[in-house]
N, C-alpha and C positions, 0 to 999 in steps of 0.2 A: 504839326511842327515842323519849322523848316529846317532844311541841315544844314548843318554846320560847314563852311569852306574854310580851308587850312589857309594859315597865315602866309602870306608870300613870300616872307622872310624865310620860314621852314620850308614850305617848298625850293626856295633856292636852296638852302642849306643841303637839303637831300640831296637835290643834283649833284652840287659840288660833291658829295659824299660819293655819291656814285661812279661819279667821273673818275675822283681820284682813286678809288677802288680798282677800277676798269683798267687805267692806265698803269698802275702799280703795277700787276698782272702780266702786262704787255714785255715783250723782249724788244731791248731795244734793235731798231735795222740795221744790218750790217749790211756794208756799202758793197756796191759791186765791181769790187778794186782786187787786181791781183795781190795787192799787199793786203789789205784790211781782211781779204779772205783767208792767205797765210798765217799771217798773225793771230787770226781765231781760231785754224786749227792750232798752232805751233802751243798756244796758251791751254786749249783740251789737253789735247795728245801729251806733250811736256811737261808742261808745267803742274797739270791735274791729274794726269796719267789716267784720261778718262776718254778711250777708246770710242764708246758708243756716242758721245756729246762730236768727239774728232769726225766719226764716219758722214756727220751732217754734212761736211766741208768736202767730201772726196767724191769720188768716183773713178771707174774702172779697175786698175791696178789697186791701187792706194784702197781702195775700198773692200777689195780682196783681200789685202792686206791685214787690214782691222778687224774684218771679219773671221781672220783665222787666228790674229792674236785675241778676241773675243772668245772665241774657243777653247784656245789654250787655256787660259786663267777662268772660263767659270766656273769652274769646281772649287778651287780657291776663294773666291769672290761668295760663291752662293752659302760659306760660312762666314760671312761679314767681314773678309780680309778686305780692307782699302790702305793700296798704297800710304805710305807715312808720309809726313813733309819732308821736304828737304831746300838747304835755300837755293836756289835760282838764279840765274842772273841770264839773260836773253837779249842778243844783239843780231837785229835784223842787218843785213848787209845790202849790196846794190842790186835792184833785180835787172835779170839781162833777158831780152823777149829774142825769141826765137824761134821763127814760122809763127804757128799761131798759138804757140806757149811763153809762156811767163816762167823762168829759173828763179829762185831767192834763195841766196845763203843765208844761213842762222848760224851763230856761235851759241851754244849752250853751254856756260860754265856753273856744274854741280858740285854744291860743298857739303861734304858728309861727314861727319865724326873723325873732322881734321884732315879730312884729303879732299883735293879737287881732281873733279875728272870734268875735261872740255869734251865735246862733240860736237862737231861742223853736221849741219842736217842741210840737205839740197832739198828743197821742197819744189815740186814742177808742176805748173796750174798750167790748166787749158779752158777754154772756153768751150762750155758744152749747154746746148741750149739756150743761149743770153747769157748762162752764169759762170762765173770762175768758178773753178772745182781745182783741189788739188787731186793729179793724177799719178804722182810716184814721189818717194819719199826715199832719199838716200841717207844713211847716219852714218858717220865713222868716228870712231875715238879717237882722241889727238893724246901724243905722250905729253905729259906735262911734268917737268923737275920738279923734284922731290922739294920741299920748303927744308930749308937749314933748318 
């Protein structure tokens, strides 16, 4: 008895399905620029309040800061607490190079329960082992006039 060979069309369809399923699980490759790394950090840290994800974009003092924050929220998050969603607008300012580092300012506007808060974030990056990493984060609240 001869073994049956699968149809070429079926093989092609299976191969395409496998390729699509593998590529769907792949993360989009992050560009190795100060702006793209800072944007990814700001999105994870400020917009999603996900210190664990944000940590992958950090080094040195910024990593230590996030590790301390993760220890502080560990008990609360262990019980299933997750930060609520808030309306947030993020605007990146102009990067300013300084020696082997780049500082990028962000304005973060948060709208909660009819109240508006603005924070100025100063994100400093350095090239470490060929990759840009956030090494310092400075955040300062800005007074916003009350709505009439």
